[in-house]
C-alpha positions as CSV (number, residue, x, y, z in Angstrom):
1,X,5.3,-225.7,8.3
2,X,5.5,-221.9,7.7
3,X,2.7,-221.1,5.6
4,X,5.0,-219.3,3.2
5,X,2.9,-218.6,0.1
6,X,0.0,-217.4,2.0
7,X,2.5,-215.1,3.7
8,X,3.3,-213.8,0.6
9,X,-0.3,-213.1,-0.8
10,X,-1.3,-211.9,2.8
11,X,1.3,-209.3,2.8
12,X,0.7,-207.9,-0.8
13,X,-2.9,-207.8,-0.2
14,X,-2.4,-205.8,3.0
15,X,-0.6,-203.2,1.1
16,X,-3.7,-202.8,-1.1
17,X,-5.8,-202.4,2.1
18,X,-3.5,-199.7,3.5
19,X,-3.7,-197.9,0.1
20,X,-7.8,-198.3,-0.3
21,X,-8.0,-197.2,3.4
22,X,-5.9,-194.1,2.7
23,X,-8.1,-193.4,-0.1
24,X,-11.1,-193.4,2.0
25,X,-9.2,-191.2,4.8
26,X,-8.0,-188.8,2.1
27,X,-11.8,-188.2,0.8
28,X,-13.1,-187.9,4.3
29,X,-10.7,-185.2,5.1
30,X,-11.6,-183.3,1.6
31,X,-15.1,-183.2,2.1
32,X,-15.1,-182.9,5.9
33,X,-16.8,-185.9,6.7
34,X,-16.3,-188.0,9.7
35,X,-18.8,-190.9,9.6
36,X,-20.7,-192.0,6.3
37,X,-20.2,-190.4,3.2
38,X,-21.8,-187.0,3.6
39,X,-23.7,-187.4,0.2
40,X,-20.1,-187.4,-1.6
41,X,-20.3,-189.9,-4.3
42,X,-16.4,-190.3,-4.3
43,X,-16.6,-191.0,-0.8
44,X,-19.2,-193.3,-1.2
45,X,-17.5,-195.2,-3.8
46,X,-14.0,-195.6,-2.0
47,X,-16.0,-196.7,1.1
48,X,-17.4,-199.2,-0.8
49,X,-14.2,-200.5,-2.7
50,X,-12.7,-200.6,0.8
51,X,-15.6,-202.4,2.3
52,X,-15.8,-205.0,-0.6
53,X,-12.2,-205.5,-0.1
54,X,-12.8,-206.1,3.5
55,X,-15.7,-208.5,2.8
56,X,-13.9,-211.1,0.3
57,X,-10.2,-211.0,1.2
58,X,-10.1,-212.3,4.9
59,X,-12.2,-215.3,4.0
60,X,-10.4,-215.9,0.7
61,X,-6.8,-215.7,2.2
62,X,-8.1,-218.1,5.1
63,X,-9.2,-220.5,2.3
64,X,-5.8,-220.3,0.6
65,X,-4.1,-220.7,4.4
66,X,-5.9,-224.0,4.5
67,X,-4.9,-225.3,1.2
68,X,-1.7,-224.5,2.3
69,X,-1.7,-226.1,5.6
70,X,-3.5,-229.1,4.0
71,X,-0.1,-229.9,2.0
72,X,-1.0,-228.9,-1.4
73,X,1.8,-228.0,-3.7
74,X,3.1,-224.6,-4.5
75,X,2.2,-224.7,-7.9
76,X,-1.5,-224.9,-6.9
77,X,-1.3,-222.4,-4.0
78,X,0.2,-219.7,-6.1
79,X,-2.6,-219.6,-8.9
80,X,-5.0,-219.1,-6.0
81,X,-3.0,-216.0,-4.8
82,X,-2.3,-214.4,-7.7
83,X,-6.1,-214.9,-8.8
84,X,-7.2,-213.0,-6.1
85,X,-4.5,-210.5,-5.8
86,X,-5.4,-209.4,-9.4
87,X,-9.3,-209.9,-8.9
88,X,-9.0,-207.7,-5.9
89,X,-7.2,-204.8,-8.0
90,X,-9.3,-205.4,-10.7
91,X,-12.4,-204.7,-8.6
92,X,-10.9,-201.9,-6.7
93,X,-10.1,-200.1,-10.0
94,X,-13.6,-201.1,-11.5
95,X,-15.4,-200.0,-8.5
96,X,-13.1,-197.0,-8.1
97,X,-13.8,-195.6,-11.5
98,X,-17.6,-196.4,-11.8
99,X,-20.2,-197.0,-9.6
100,X,-22.2,-199.1,-12.4
101,X,-21.1,-202.1,-14.0
102,X,-17.6,-202.3,-15.4
103,X,-15.4,-204.8,-16.9
104,X,-13.2,-204.7,-13.5
105,X,-16.0,-205.2,-11.1
106,X,-17.1,-208.3,-13.2
107,X,-13.6,-209.5,-13.5
108,X,-12.8,-208.8,-9.6
109,X,-15.6,-210.5,-8.7
110,X,-15.6,-213.7,-10.7
111,X,-11.9,-214.2,-9.5
112,X,-12.9,-214.0,-6.1
113,X,-15.7,-216.3,-6.4
114,X,-13.2,-218.6,-8.5
115,X,-10.6,-218.7,-5.6
116,X,-13.4,-219.2,-3.0
117,X,-14.7,-222.2,-5.0
118,X,-11.6,-223.8,-5.7
119,X,-10.2,-223.4,-2.5
120,X,-13.3,-225.0,-1.0
121,X,-13.2,-227.9,-3.5
122,X,-9.7,-228.5,-2.6
123,X,-10.1,-228.5,1.3
124,X,-13.1,-231.1,0.8
125,X,-10.7,-233.2,-1.2
126,X,-8.0,-232.8,1.5
127,X,-10.5,-233.7,4.0
128,X,-11.6,-237.1,2.3
129,X,-8.5,-238.0,0.5
130,X,-5.5,-237.1,2.9
131,X,-4.5,-238.8,5.9
132,X,-3.4,-236.3,8.3
């Protein structure tokens, strides 16, 4: 079984990671900073946006993949992928524009937690109800 739905969202999220990484490099070149943020708030924020993305997306994608491999319908998996994708975009926008609390950060974090929690419950359901 090829996990086609997870492949779609992993690919789209990878493109976002490339964009976020490019932003960090662009600021590093602009401010001539090789390591750390050099005291530049814009670079520090770009590093955190990228870092937060890398902290959440791999485990969320793994959980989505496990839901797909457990045999759940694409109708179950697509909402997880869409929510993760949208949430990470909201979070990147929210944190990228303000280091304080923002609608984007709250929506992005909440969306990621929703995906992680839902996927965890689905995996547990599969473990205890499906015969493999």
